[in-house]
KETOR-746761 format. One record per atom (N, C-alpha, C): x, y, z. Coordinates in steps of 0.2 Angstrom, whole numbers, plus 5000, padded with zeros to 4 digits. Atoms other than C-alpha are relative to their C-alpha. Example, Ala and Ser with C-alpha at 12.3 -4.5 7.8 and 13.67 -1.06 7.14 Angstrom:
! residues 2
500449945000;506249785039;500450065000;499649944999;506849955036;499650055003;
//
This chain:
! residues 499
500349935000;498148315259;499349995005;500650034995;496548225267;500150005007;499850034995;497448145280;500150065005;499649974998;498348295284;499450065004;500749954997;496548405287;499849975005;500350034996;495848275296;500450015007;499750014995;497248265308;500050085004;500149934997;497148455311;499550015004;500649984996;495348455316;500049955006;499950034993;495748315329;500450025003;499649964995;497048415336;499750075004;500549934997;495948575337;499449975004;500550034997;494548465344;500349995008;499750034995;495748385357;500250065005;499949934997;496448565361;499550035004;500649974997;494748625364;499749975006;500250044995;494248475375;500550015007;499749994995;495648505386;500050075004;500149934995;495448695389;499350005002;500650014996;493648645393;500149985007;499850034994;494448555407;500450055004;499549944994;495448705414;499650045002;500549964995;494748805427;499950064997;500249935004;494948975417;499449994995;500550015005;493748895404;499549975002;500850044997;492348805416;499650064999;500349954999;491748985419;499650024994;500449975006;491449035401;499749944998;500550075002;490748855397;499450005004;500749994996;489548885411;499550054999;500349955002;489049045405;499750004994;500350005007;488849015386;499749924999;500450055002;487848875379;500249984994;499850015007;488748875363;500750025000;499349995002;490648885356;499950074997;500049945003;491149065350;500849994997;499450025003;492549055336;499950054994;499749975005;493149115320;500449964996;499650045005;494249055305;500650054999;499349965002;496049105302;500349994992;499849995007;496949135285;500049924998;500050065002;497048945284;499349965000;500550045000;495348905286;499849955006;500150024993;495548835303;499750025005;500549974995;494348855317;500650025006;499649964996;495048975330;499550025006;500649994995;493948995346;500350075004;499949924997;493849175354;499550025005;500449964994;493149285367;499250004997;500750005002;491149285365;499950094999;500049925001;490749465356;499350025002;500749984997;488849445362;499849945004;500450064996;487949345376;499450025001;500750004999;486249295380;499950055006;500249964993;485349435391;499350005002;500650014998;483649375391;499649974995;500350035004;482149315382;499250045002;500749974998;480349395380;499449964995;500550045003;478849295378;499350044999;500649964999;476949355375;499649995007;500250034993;476449265392;500350085005;499749944995;477649415400;499750064998;500349945002;476749545392;499350025001;500649974998;475249655396;499650044995;500449935005;473849735384;499450025003;500649984998;472449825389;499749965006;500250044994;472449745407;500149925000;500050055000;472649575402;500749964996;499450035004;474149455395;499949984993;500050005008;474549465377;499949944998;500050075002;474549285377;500649954995;499450035004;475749155368;499950034993;500049985007;476349205351;499949924996;500250075003;475849075338;500550014994;499750005005;477249035326;500250074995;499649935004;477949225322;500549994997;499750015005;478849245308;500650074998;499549955002;479649425306;500050055006;500049954995;480249575318;500450064996;499449945002;480949745313;499850065006;500049954995;481149905322;499750074996;500349945003;480350085318;500650065001;499549945000;481250245317;500150025007;500249984991;480750285336;500449955003;499750044995;481550135341;499549935002;500550044998;479950035343;500149924998;499750075002;479949845340;499249974997;500650025002;478549765327;500249934999;499950095002;478249575326;499449984996;500450035004;477249485314;499949935004;500350064997;476249365325;499649964996;500250025004;475949255311;499449955002;500650054999;474849105318;499450045004;500549964997;473749235328;499850054995;500349945004;473449345313;499950075002;500049944996;474049505321;500750024999;499449955001;475349635321;500150025008;499849974994;476149675338;500650065000;499549945001;477049835342;500250025008;499849994993;478149845359;500550064999;499649944999;479049995365;500749984999;499350025002;480949995363;500449965004;499850054994;481349905379;499649944999;500450075000;480149765374;499749995007;500250014993;479349795391;499350015000;500849984999;477549865386;499949994991;500250005007;476449835372;499650074997;500349945001;475949985363;499449994996;500750025004;474649915351;500049944996;500150055004;474049755344;499450014994;500550005006;473249765326;499849934997;500250065003;472149635320;499550004993;500349965007;471149735308;500150065000;500049935003;470949895299;499350034997;500649985005;469650005291;500150004993;499850005009;469449965272;499450024998;500649995003;468150055264;499450005004;500650014995;467050075280;499849925001;500150084998;467249885283;500749995004;499550044997;468349795295;500349954996;499850075003;469649695286;500549985004;499450044995;470749565295;500549984996;499450045003;472449485292;500049935000;499950065000;472749325287;500749954999;499350024998;474449245294;500550064995;499449955002;475549395290;500549975001;499350035000;477349345287;500650045001;499549965000;478249495285;499850085002;500249935000;478349675291;500650044999;499549964999;479349825290;499750075000;500449954999;479150005294;500550064995;499649945005;479750165282;500350055004;499849944997;480650325286;499450035001;500749955000;478950405284;499649965008;500450034994;478450285301;499449964996;500550045002;477250195289;500149925000;499850074999;477050015293;499749954993;500250055006;477049885278;500049935004;500150074998;476349705281;499949964994;500150055005;476549565270;499549955002;500750044998;474649485272;500149954995;499950065006;475249325264;499349964998;500550025003;473749235264;499350024998;500549965004;472649365259;500450034993;499749985007;473849395244;500250074999;499949945000;474349565248;500550045003;499649964995;475349705255;499550055002;500549954997;474449815267;500550065003;499749954997;475149985271;499550045005;500449954994;474550095287;500450055003;499649944999;475050265292;500149985008;499850024992;475750295310;499550015004;500650024996;473950295316;499749954999;500250075002;473750125309;499350014996;500550005005;472450185297;500349994993;499850015006;472550135279;500350054995;499749965005;473650205266;499949974994;500050055007;473550075251;500149925002;500150075000;473349895248;500449994992;499550015006;474649815235;499849924999;500250085003;473949655226;500049994994;500150015007;473649565211;500550044995;499649965004;475249635202;499949974993;499950025006;475149635183;500650024995;499549995004;476449625169;500149954997;499950045005;476949555154;500649945003;499550054998;478449465164;499849965004;500350064996;477249375175;499649964997;500550065004;476549205171;499250025001;500849995001;474649205166;499949955007;500350044993;473849145184;500350015005;499550004994;475149205195;499650025006;500450004994;474549195212;500550045006;499549964996;475449345223;499949985008;500150014993;475849285240;500750035004;499549984997;477149405249;500249975006;500050044993;478149335264;500650055003;499749954997;479449475267;500050064996;500049945002;479449655263;500450065003;499649944997;480649815264;499950064996;499949935004;480650005258;500650035001;499349964999;481950115255;499750075001;500349944998;482050295256;499650044996;500449985006;481050335240;499449975001;500550045000;479650215246;499849964995;500150065005;480050095233;500049945004;500150054995;479449925239;500449944997;499650055003;480549775238;499649935004;500650074998;479449595241;500449934999;499950065001;480049425243;499449965000;500750025000;478649325237;500049924999;499950075001;478249135238;500049974994;500050035005;478649025225;500350054993;499849965005;479449165215;500850015000;499350025001;481149125208;500450064996;499649955006;481549265195;500350065004;499549964994;482249375211;499450045005;500649974996;481449505221;499550054998;500649975003;479849595217;500050075001;499949944999;479949785215;499450044998;500649965000;478549905217;500250075001;499949934998;478450095215;499750025006;500349974993;477850195230;499250004999;500750015002;476150195220;499849945000;500150075000;476150015221;499849974994;500150025007;476349985203;500749955000;499550055000;477449815200;500350034994;499449985005;479049865189;500549964998;499550055003;480049715188;500449975007;499650054994;481449605199;500750034999;499449994999;483049625204;500449965004;499650044995;484449505211;499849934998;500150075001;484049345201;500549965001;499450044999;485149205206;499949944997;499950065004;485549095194;500349945001;499650074996;486048905199;500449974994;499650035004;487548845190;500049935000;500150065001;487448675183;500749964999;499350035001;489148555184;499949974992;500050045007;489648475167;499849925001;500250074998;489448305177;499149994999;500849974999;487548365180;499750004993;500249985006;487348415162;500049934996;500050075003;487948245156;499549955001;500550064999;486848135166;499350034999;500649995003;485348245162;499849994993;500050025008;485748205143;499849915000;500050075001;485948025146;499449955004;500550024996;484647995160;499349984997;500750035001;482947905157;499550055001;500449954999;481448015157;499849985008;500250004991;480947935175;500650015004;499549974996;482647965181;500250075000;500049925000;482648145175;499450035004;500549974996;480948165184;500250005008;499650024994;481948095200;500550075002;499449944999;483248235199;499750075002;500249944996;483248395208;499950064994;500249955006;482548545197;500650065002;499549955001;483948665191;499750085000;500349935000;482948825196;500550055004;499749974994;483548985204;499950005006;500150014993;483849005222;499450065002;500649954998;482349085232;500350055005;499749974993;482849235244;499549995005;500350024993;482449215262;500050085004;500149944996;482749395270;500250064996;499749935003;483049575266;499950055004;499949934996;483549735273;500350054996;499749955005;484049905266;500450055004;499749984997;485250015271;499850084998;500249925000;485250215272;500150034994;499949985006;485950235255;499649964994;500450045005;484650115246;500349934998;499850075002;485649965244;499749955004;500450054997;484749805247;500449955002;499750064997;485449665257;499549945000;500550055002;484549505251;500549935003;499750084997;484949325260;499649954996;500250055004;484749165251;500349945003;499850065000;484948985253;500649984995;499650025006;486548935245;500349935002;499750075000;487048745243;500749985001;499350004999;488748785241;500350035005;499749974994;488948885256;500550054999;499649945001;489949025248;499850074999;500349924999;488749175246;499349995001;500750004998;487149175255;499850075002;500249924999;487049375255;500350044994;499749965005;487149495242;499750085001;500149944999;487149685241;499950024993;500149975006;486249765227;499750065000;500149935001;486249925220;499350014996;500649985003;484750035213;499949964992;500050035006;485149935195;500049925001;500250084998;484949765204;500949964999;499350045001;486849725202;500349985008;499750024994;487749635216;500650035002;499349955000;489149755222;500349985008;499750014994;489549655239;500749984999;499250025000;491449625244;500049955004;499950074996;491949445249;500650005004;499650004995;493449485259;500649944999;499650045003;494949375259;499949924998;500150055000;494349205259;499450004994;500650005005;492949255246;499349975002;500650064997;491649165257;499650045005;500649974997;489949245263;499549955001;500450064999;489149075266;499849985007;500150024993;489049075285;500849945003;499550044998;490048915293;500449974993;499550045007;491548835280;499949935003;500250064998;490648685284;500549934997;499650045005;491848585272;500749975005;499450034997;493248575285;499849985008;500050014992;492248545301;499249995001;500950024997;490448525311;499849944996;500450055004;490148355304;499449975003;500750004996;488648365316;499450014995;500549985004;487848465303;500250014993;499850015007;488048395286;499850074994;500249935003;488048545272;500250055003;499849924998;488148725271;499550035005;500449974997;487248845283;499450024995;500649995003;485548895278;499850075004;500149944997;485449085280;499350024999;500549985000;483749135284;499750075001;500249934999;483849325288;500650045000;499549974999;484949465287;499850075004;500149924997;485049645296;500750044999;499449945001;486049795291;499950035007;499949974993;486749855307;500250084998;499649945001;487950015305;500649994997;499349985003;489450085296;500349934995;499950065005;489349935283;500149945002;500050074998;489149795294;499449975001;500750035000;487749665294;500149935002;500050074996;487349495303;499449954995;500450065002;486649335295;499749965005;500150054995;485649225304;499849934996;500050075003;485849025301;499549955005;500550034997;484348925304;500249935002;499750055000;485248775303;500549985006;499450014993;486648785316;499750055006;500249944994;485748935325;500650055002;499449974999;487249025323;499950094997;500049935002;487349225319;500750024999;499349995003;488849275308;500050074998;500049924999;489349465308;500650024995;499449995004;490449535293;500050094999;499949925002;491149715289;499950014993;500249995007;490949805273;500349984995;499550045004;492349715266;500149934998;500250085001;491749545267;500349975006;499750054995;492749495283;499849975005;500550044994;492049375296;500350035006;499649974994;492149485312;499949955006;500250034994;491249365325;499449954998;500650055002;490149205326;499749985008;500550024993;488849175341;499549974999;500750035002;487349065344;500149934999;499950075001;486748885343;499449975001;500850045000;485348765343;500049965007;500150034993;484648695360;499450035003;500549994995;483448715374;500150045005;499849974993;484548805387;499950074997;500149925001;484349005388;500650034996;499649975006;485149095373;500149954994;500050035006;484848965361;499449994997;500749995004;483648935347;499849924999;500350065003;482548805340;499850004992;500249985007;481848885325;500150084999;499949925000;482649065323;499850024994;500349995006;481749145309;500250084997;499849935002;482249345309;500450025006;499649964996;483449455317;500050074999;499949925000;483649645321;500450025004;499449964996;484849755329;499850075003;500149934998;484449895342;500650025004;499449984997;485949985348;500649955001;499450044998;487149875357;499749935001;500450074999;485949725357;499749974993;500350045006;485449595344;499449965003;500550044998;483849525345;499849944994;500150065006;483249355336;499249985002;500750025000;481449295334;500049924999;499950085001;481249105337;499249974999;500850025002;479549035329;499949945005;500250064996;479548865339;500050045007;500049994994;479948945354;499650075004;500449945000;478849095351;500250055006;499549944997;480049215359;500550044996;499349965002;481249355357;500649995004;499350014996;483049315362;500550064999;499549965001;484149445366;500750005001;499350014998;486049465366;500250075000;499849944998;487049605372;500949994999;499250005001;488949645366;500350005007;499550014995;490349615377;500650064998;499449964999;491949715380;500349994992;499750025006;492649615365;499750024994;500649975005;491049655354;500250074998;500149935002;491049825356;500750044997;499349975003;493049855353;500049984993;499950015007;492749765337;499550054995;500649985004;491149835331;500350085000;500049935000;491850025336;500750014996;499450015004;493549975328;499950004991;500150015006;492849925312;499450074997;500349955001;491550085312;500650064999;499549965000;493150195314;500349994992;499850015007;493850115298;499750024994;500549995005;492350115289;500050084997;500049945001;492450305291;500750034998;499449985002;494250305285;500550025007;499549984995;495050335303;500449955002;499650054998;496250205303;500450005006;499549994994;497450285315;499650005007;500650004994;495950315328;499849945002;500350074999;495550125326;500649975003;499450054998;497350075331;499949985008;500150024994;496950085350;499749955001;500650054998;495449985350;500249944998;499750065002;496349855340;500449955003;499450024995;497849845352;499549965005;500450024994;496549815366;499549924998;500450075002;495549665355;500649955001;499450054999;497349585354;500149985006;499950024994;497449585372;499549955004;500550054997;495949485374;499849944996;500050075005;496149365358;500750034995;499249995003;498049365352;500049984993;500150025006;497449275337;499650034994;500549965004;496349405329;500350034994;499649995006;497049415312;499850074996;500549935004;495749575307;500450055005;499649954996;496649665322;500650014998;499250005003;498349635315;500050054994;500149975006;497749695299;499950085000;500249934998;496949855306;500650055002;499449964998;498449905315;500650014994;499550015005;499549855300;499850084994;500249965006;498449975287;500250075004;499949944996;498650105301;500750034998;499249995001;500550105300;500150034992;499849995007;500450095281;499750074998;500449935001;499350255281;500550065004;499749964997;500550345292;500750004996;499549995004;501950305281;500649955005;499550044994;502850175295;500049944996;500150065005;503050035281;500349955004;499750074997;504249925292;499749985004;500550034994;502949905307;499349974996;500650025004;501549895294;500249934997;499950065002;502449755286;500049935004;499950044994;502749665302;499249985003;500750034998;500749675307;499749974995;500350035005;500149635290;500249924999;499950075002;501049485289;499849965006;500450044994;500449425307;499350004998;500850005002;498749465299;499949964994;500050035007;499149365284;499650034993;500249975006;498649505272;500450004995;499650015005;499649465257;499950084994;500149945006;498849615246;500350065003;499749954998;499249755259;500749995002;499350014999;500949675263;500350014995;499649995007;501549695245;500050075000;500049935001;501049865245;500550045005;499649964995;501949915262;500749974997;499450025002;503449805255;500350044994;499949965005;503549905239;500250065002;499949934999;503450065247;500650015005;499349994995;504750025261;500649994996;499550005005;505849965246;500250054996;499949915003;505750135238;500250045004;499749954995;506050225254;500649975000;499250035000;507650115256;500350034997;499749995006;508150155240;500150085000;499949925000;507750355241;500550015005;499649974996;508550365256;500849995000;499350005004;510150285250;500150014994;499949995006;510050345234;500750054999;499249965002;511750475235;500449955003;499550064998;512750315244;500049974993;499950045005;512150215230;500350034993;499749985006;512550335216;500850015000;499349994998;514150395224;500549934999;499750065000;514650205226;500049974993;500050015006;514050175208;500650034996;499549965004;515250315201;500749975002;499350024997;516650265212;500249924997;499950065004;516350075205;500150004994;499949995007;516350135188;500750034997;499449985000;517850235189;500649935002;499750054997;518650095199;500249954992;499850055005;518349975184;500350034993;499649965006;518850095170;500850015002;499450014998;520350115179;500549965000;499950075001;520649945182;500249974993;499850025008;520549905164;500550044997;499549985001;521650035160;500849985001;499550024996;522849985171;500249934996;499950075003;522749805164;500249994994;499850005007;522849855146;500850045000;499449985001;524449955150;500649965003;499650064998;525149815160;500149954995;499950055006;524849695146;500550034994;499449975005;525649815133;500650015002;499350004999;527149835143;500349945000;499850084999;527249645145;500349994993;500050035006;527049625126;500850044997;499449975003;528449765123;500649975004;499450024998;529649695135;500149914997;499850065004;529449525126;500250014995;499649985005;529849605111;500750014999;499349985000;531349675117;500449945002;499750074999;532049505124;500049974994;499950055006;531649425108;500650044994;
//
């Protein structure tokens, strides 16, 4: 089995190499500094057209503020958009917050300090930013151990610090890293060295508890060695503590999307309802961990390291992998839609990607090392998938069919397109065509539904013939038996007469 899998990988790599040599692929290779691909039903790599392509980058030296250059960004750590579409950057190393217009061509405001009780108060390495529906700016002022809230005119609204509770350890030092706010102005915070989960604050700033604790499972083998190991060996073993969250975003319905580092590479994202329960859907292969690293990419040993998440629209969300520089986008059912991005020094690649945001048909990524914002614009292929998924999310399977057909003209191996068309046929009652497309899309669940309905439809349409045939068959059997018994009786009588 192992040799078969390795052989498959070698064949795929060989085919990819041959394709790169071909004239039709050279242009694509020259345009993109990374591969674009997905995984099929068998979890093999399938190369795809690009859903997004690099469209530029923005650095601080390109921007002017109050007649002077904004200057080089220093270790920027977070980025978000306002309800009006403006862009907010946490310029962490420079201890300031920068606000750009929606085109990222003009600096609207640079905030280094604010009026606090008639005194100027400055930020100290702010790591996280977000903006509420009320246009209030929330800043995770990390080294000052507080969350600062400013109104739309950048005046102080409140400061959240020194949370107290019986469930917090004595002497706990609050160091917020990422912050997000829901429609009710409840505050969700990822804090440094806080493994109990995401900290939740009321809109008054009062700490009320945690949501989304991720427990680490210990294997039987690890439990055994933990028992037999010496004290010195146990001290060298890794600590089995819950996983820390890395990124956070909230959709319009108040569901929290939280990313984390998953060593198993199976689930690096959670969708938490108001009760803190994970209600995310995991798709056909039940994997939400980024790259299926166990079957390839030996250059990058181990699972993806998801560092941030952005909720986009219609149930779609994208994850940012700092280990490989990839961006993975999923739909509301947990299906992997497309993958793009990579590490490197070329235009459109990352060195240290830390945050991701979505602006219309553009995805932007903040790179801490390059101190730049990199922009990616959707292609026709990406637009078709995004719009088809949005229609399906709204329940318009039939309307999405034409888009899925166009996707197949660009990528005939797109299983999700086959499934989308198959579901539309299923909804319209064309079960035979539904079976054909669902089989091509390798969707056993909906294929079984289509097959069952097709079988019932065939039985229903032919019920009269079946009943008539059954009656005739019964009559024929009864008549045959009577004739047989009659002949048998006559034969016995003739036998007696002969005697």
